[in-house]
N, C-alpha and C positions, 0 to 999 in steps of 0.2 A: 507481361507474359509468362517471360523466363523467370519470376520470381514465384507465380501461381504453380507454375511446371514443378519447383523445386518442391515448394509445400506439398502433392500431391506425391512426390516421389516420396518424400519422407512419411508422411501419411501410410503410404502402401506398404513402402519396405516394413512397417510394426508387423503387418501379418504373413512377414515371410519366414515360412521354417527356418533358412538356411541363413537368415543374419542373427550375428551379436552384434548387440554395443555396448558401450559404455560413456556416459555423458558426463560423470563428474572425474578430472582429472585425479581429483584431493580421494575420490572414493572407487578402489578395483572392483567394482561390482557391474557383474554384465546382466543385460537383459535381453531376452530373446524375443519370442513370437507374443503379439500381446502385452508386450513389456512386462512378462515375470522375469523374473531375476533367477539366473541361472550361474552355475559353478563349474566352470568346464578345464581349470587351472589342472593338465596332469589326467584331465579325461577326457579330451577331445574325440579319443579310439572311445566307443561306448557310449559316451556323454552325448555326442552329436551321430558323429559316423557310426552306422549301426555293421557295419565291416571292419574290423580292424586292420589297417595297412598304414605301412610307411607315411609320414603327413611332409608334405611339402606346403611353406610360404612364402605368397608372394607379395613383398614389400612395398607399399605406395601401387596398389593394384590399379589406380584409376579404374578403368571400366569393368575389371576383371578378365581383358583379351587372354591373358595369358594363364591363368586360372584356368579359363575354359578349353583353351587349348591343349593344356598340358594334361585335364582331366578328360577329355576325348585320347589323347596318345595314349596314355597309362589308365585304362580303367582300375586296375588293382593295387592304385594311391591315391592318397587321401590329398585333397590340394583346401588350402585356406588364402582366401586373399584378404590383404588390410590395406585402410585406407581410412585417413578421417573425414574425407567426404561421402557423405549419404548418397547423394545424388549421383554421384560418379557408381559407387558399389551397386546402387538400383539397377542399373542396368545388366551387370554381369549376374547379379542373383537371382533377375527374372528370366534370361535365359537360360540360368541352370535348371529353374525350377519347370521352364517350360518343356526343357528337353528331358526332365527326368532323370539328371543328374545326380546321384547320391553320394558322389565323391567328390563334391564341390560345395563347401561353406565361404561365408565372408563374417570379418570380425571390422566392425567399427569403432577406432579408436586412434589414441596416437602412438606412433612405432615407440617412441621415446619410454610407452609402457608394456611394450610389447613381452617383459618378461615376468610381467605379473598376470597376464593370464595363459603363461605355457609351461607345463613344469618341465623338471629338469631332462634332457636325453629324450623330451617328448617331440622336438623337429629332429626330422632326418635332413632336409633339405631347405636352403631359402634360396629364392629367385628377386634379384633387385633390378625390375626392367625402367629404362627411360625415368631417373628420378629426378627433379630437381635438382641440380649442380649446385646451388648456393654458392655462387662466384664469387661474394665478396668474402672477403677472410675475415671478416668478423661471424660470417654466418659458418665458418669451418664447421663449428660441431653440429651443425642440423643435414650435414653431409650424411647418408645412409650408410657410409662405407669408413667413416669417422672412428677412430678409437670408442667414441663415445656411446656407439652403435654396436660395435664389434665387443665389446665385453658384455653388453646385454645380450647378443645373440648367441657368445659363448656358454651362457647361464642355463639354455634352451636346446642348444644343439649338442645332437650325439656327439662323441668326440673323432669320428671320421664323417662326419655329415660336410657336405659341399656347400659354398658360398658363392652364388654368381651374380655376375654385375654385369647387365646387357646397357649400354647406353650411346649416344654419339655426338655427346660433350667431351672433348679432347683436353678439357681443363680435372673433369670429374675420373677421368681416366689416368690421367697421368699422377693426380692426389692420390687416387688408390693407389696405384703401382709403387708409388712414394711410400705409402704404409705399412706393404708388404716389405718394401725393401727393409725399414727400419725394424720390424718388428720378428721379434726373434721366435713369436709363437705362432705366426702365420706362413703357412708353406703355398708358393704358387703352384696351379695344376695345370693351367693351359691358360695363353695369356696371345690373343691376336686383336693388332689396332686396325682391322680390316677383316670382317668375318667372310664377305661375298667377294674375296680375291680371288679365293680358290673353292675345293668343296667343302661344303659345311661337315666339320668334324662330329656335330650331336644334330641331332635329326629336331632337340629342344628348339634349336635356333631357327625353323624353318618359321614358324609361330610368329607372325606380325603384329604388331598394335599399329592401332589408328596413328601413332605419335609418329611410328618408324617407318608407316609408308610416307607419312610427310617428308620427314627426314631424309628418305631414298631419292623423293622427286627432287629435293632443292640439293641433290648432290654432297649428301654427308655420307662419312665414313661411319660403318656401323664396329662398335669395340665389345668386347667379351674378354672376361678375366672370369676362371673358376680359381678359386680358393679354398684353403682348409685349414684350420688348425691342427700342427704337431701336434704329433703323438705324445701324451705325456706332458701338454703346456697348460 
C-alpha cells in the first residue's frame, strides 16, 4: 500500500504547477508541469514567481513545513523547498496549491546540484531544518554545513545573505560550530544550544516541523545557528 501511495504521489506531482524536478544528475535540466523542460537558473523571479521578491531556500525540506510556515509569515518573500524525495515534497506542494500560496515553490533535486539551478546572488537566505546529521566520519561531506556544501551556497547566495541551521543533533551542531571556527570566510551571527530556554529571538523559530515536535516530546534540545560569509570573502 505504501508503494502504491508513493506512485500515486509521483504521478500527481507532475500536474503541480509549483514543482520542478531534475531526474538525471548528469544533466542539469529541470522539468515542470506535464514534464515540460524549463530553464529557471537566474530567472526564478519572473520565470516562476509572478512577483519579484527576495528568495529563501529551505534545504532538505521534507514535507515543506518550514516553507509553508515562512510563506505564510512573509507574504512579500518567495520560498523554495528543496528535497530529493518527491513523495515528501508532494504534501507541502499540495498544501501550497490548495491555499493559493503564490510565493511558495518546490525543487526536487540533489542538494549537491543546487548551484546548477540558481544564479549568482539569486538567493537571499537559506534555511536548513533538521537535516540528516550523517554521524559517520566517512559521510562528513554529506552534512549540509560541510565545506563541500558551503562552497555551493556561496555561489548562489547574495554577499550578505544568512544561512540558518535548526537541529536537534548535538553532533551536527558542534560540527557546524567547528566549521565556522576554522573558517576565515564565515561569521557567526547567532548561536543557541537551546532555543527554548528563553524567549525566542526570531519569530521564524516559532515554526515547528513534525520532526521537531517529536524531538521535543523526547526531551531533546533544539539548537540554532545563523551565519554568513564575511564581507569580501
